[in-house]
Steps between C-alpha positions, in 0.01 A plus 500: 500500500810378702452493872731744681718378788443686825842656467412632159175646631714701764608718218169565330344762726498885469823681480415712810388201719817521704449861586133427581596216727753713694236786514236275660764334735564847626138573532406194711821528698651171366857524632834331439462320841167357381674360198771354718241320726339350192840386372589359838193277501490399136562135563212492744262643248635291215426190705131608498476614144342170372228516763448878437467451127261202557281718730512783261364290204246315720361844584495612127323176404249530782343811362324493159609856411869381505451134433380587140854605402630139546225313329502336142220557266327180626499637858778280647811629662799574264744313700785574273438871527443489868837321545673775293347776709611310819857481361506876435353577850752277678787659290377855580467434880844342526648805321310732726617318829857573370432869547673613182273783409683633189386638165419162357277406795306832478462458130368145534239618754386766252487219227280277724273792595437569127445137424194498729349783295418559137838668463675167530600262225149354474240768473227253591633447846382750768503423875317762700718692729306377811635141446863617459458690829334202673763250400787716606334532840451116496876434444584769748310293769658171396863639520426661832365171637800303373753748666305491830481131512872447429649774703247571787685287746867533388526856384181715545689829433608372158150370435358850578753680272444259213124525514516863520742507197263274304199724578671806380636325195167357392349847512756611251434192289123559503546855374723396212252218409210748514673779318395383154125536593544877472648801669169631634407848411847638474820338373795559725867559455756378748593774746747468782354519849575820696645498861265656742500596872286228648440689835208727408321205318531285816372789715198535267431135505511500885263810512252326260503186697458676841208707348321179379520366860384828649825567648564878526672749723173680553139525365345830407145569411412710198171656463326471161190685416230278357219746427179636648264278696235580226695280253390196714124576511415308177741204465643482854854438371793670314819365370810721508870482422738630761856422602539246215195313643141441381263528788117458521322724746150399621215655698272223610223538768673818629839338539814564308740238348813521294660196346777433243345454161710189409370149546753264672446245226597671175485870583141541371308830580321360794359830624316531171319169544147425642446576860222309685449441867831646584688275259710620200533272200799542272355538136799299355482167671241526772714516815302649789601725786329644807474884461534550879831325537633431152516129585500252204207267565705191382783585736431750789873529552532670168374858494484799274687804645267755663547868548357752762240737372427850643214744423561871553266780382318251277816409331645138500870432567717183519800434711739295311799347683842554333805312589792734555866418475810623332437489124767349278537672179707357221632716219656350195807712545559358834403142415736433217854524625644438159270565205623295197402626172413185294590526134229403264555169318551602137419148394157504657362756260189708567255371750183348363161628609252244650333466169812464286722197415796422279369319190823280502391359838171368373553221250222337288263304706596679828277712731609786719331683783485880506291768668297759306357779707481272805346206299690181460542426136645186317699556184526220249744453208309318221740418224686827548195720536408629844156506659376591851196419714407539869691242707198385707289220348139604486397185666667535859793732427753232420842641391510453116870614515570169678299303234598354161502663172412283202504706179271787574308304775589551871393230749425605856712290740216473753202356324620484137276773353623605156508831340613646164765748606447714183137569568441394866227260378415201718597176316425253773331523844448498789555885431211672316617862486762618253833648615577873479771556235764769482709649218867412478725774352856413385754777522837356388596231753238602755137375503228702673150398603241780497 
């Protein structure tokens, strides 16, 4: 197969890639002034491209999970292939530094993203999304460092604007490169953003922040009925829900205590844990608190909130402090100043359910990840016939959808366990348990795993 030039590759992506680029640019707030700052510093970035590309591939070669894609069968580095990839990388970053983000550029990004998955030209190539994310972040740091080094002393304002522009742009790039990995639970059409009145949202954010700091115009105590004293004669404690809180109330040695039933570590139900010698132990992770004060034994400055308890006529009551201030209420009618009715994209067709796929999108030898009733399932195309199993390898839950399909055999990418995708049978360990299999129904151009 003839190797495509980088410019030819620019034209090979999805037809809607340009619209998707513009959509994500709006979403991450990548603005024309950001592009202008990138363009104004292009020659500075170009100066550093050889070093950035070198660092990029040194990083890839340092980790076995990414190095394997650059090795010959004998385990040595495929230098010719490595050099070819470096050439494409350098060309791409030069093009990007020129800030010409047109249709061709967006389609090229889409093409590159697919090339990292089984949707690309070579179905055997699959780079997990985590490494794509990691390497975009790696380049982001190198470009920021280059701009800071070159401009810090002579034009710090331009350095700031250019770094900010690159940061926003690389978020857009990352989304386009990640797009082929899947749309998540629901595929989306492109809908124009709506203009909103920002004032009530800002007010609500301010209120929320001040509440988190305990800043309020006043504090009121609301009385909550816990129950009769007789409820405490056996267990000595009771957990109630009040004012959106879970609170543990205790009667120990004739004294009443009430503490918030939420461990400061991970929110565990601390008031339901063991109580010995005046010390409560959270049942989740063992964090301990003094019942008398709510103090965390590991850090006395950290305390569980406590609440006053009153007993009247053999009935127990709590006094719960409530922060009082003017409430901000946001209604959709007030929030949206201009509601734009987005027309559905007729080319998008009906949305697929989480357990459905387009048969044309899954070529022989490819694997696709779906969800069936909340369970991750891998779908395989074996010579035009579709099979499905659970995605989690029965060894240690390795993602089979990221593995390799050889005939009717799937190989786990983590520890190389092999399974027959038709029956789920283990063909090679370390896994010992078979996979759960699913039925694949074909309805016209739609496949459905049930």
